[in-house]
C-alpha angles and dihedrals in degrees: 000000000000114000119257101248100184118052103172140013126196125185121200117192121195114192126188117176106218089342109199121227117268122187117209128192114211127180109204093219095046130088097212133073120216115211122200125194145326111040130238129216123196140162123223120205134159126228114224103014108253111263101169113359107095103154096097149359134191109256101173146345132201140177112243143168108246113246130200090261093050096055092042096062121110121274117254098249133313124290117231112209123338103272129073134346103313122134152111115274124232110233116234118237112263118262119205100193144356129303093050123200114259115256122208134213143162121214119271088227126068084045099213140037132201127228109237097027120121113255144173119250107207120186118207118194102215121196111223110200122240119260110292092033130112128260112238124210121212138170129215134203118196121196117190120187112196138163087259098051143290122293125194120191132179139192147163127225138168123212097223117202125279124231087224123105087234133042117271134205118241117198108220118193115205116190115204121192113226091197097235141096089202114095105251133208108232109221099177143351128194132182124196120196126195127187110232129223092254143349090267104041138047136230 
């Protein structure tokens, strides 16, 4: 019998009716996020409610202008082939205690991003198991529907295992290029997570 490669799937949907543009400045080495005007209001729900996938949840999202540092971060894993979610996850750096240092990635697909374009900054709170635990691989597929078009981005990550006696939460920033220099209205954003068969292979 073929092995079951996907154990759990969680879908997060972010809706923002006529969401206005908000430009955020984020320094990768900093711990604060500066928000310029105007403001943005959104609602995060999950469909269906998570029943088994516990590796990560969406903690925030924000419209940004992509900086040099944002587009220069590592890709979230390696894509295998050109069809579907199949790839090798990037292992997160090990965190020894909360609060953990933020880690930064761009999607593996699309393969490139452009400085000065508008983008979505999505923060995933990843649970890193306590020492003695098992690293879990997962993939994500992000779909952003904006006034300027639809963007789909994918990536692969692995939680790694903490050196702490208890699990820790790692903030993971993902920067998605929206392919436009025109300030867009974000109509909807959805993120689908899938647990992978191992920490080194998806699905």
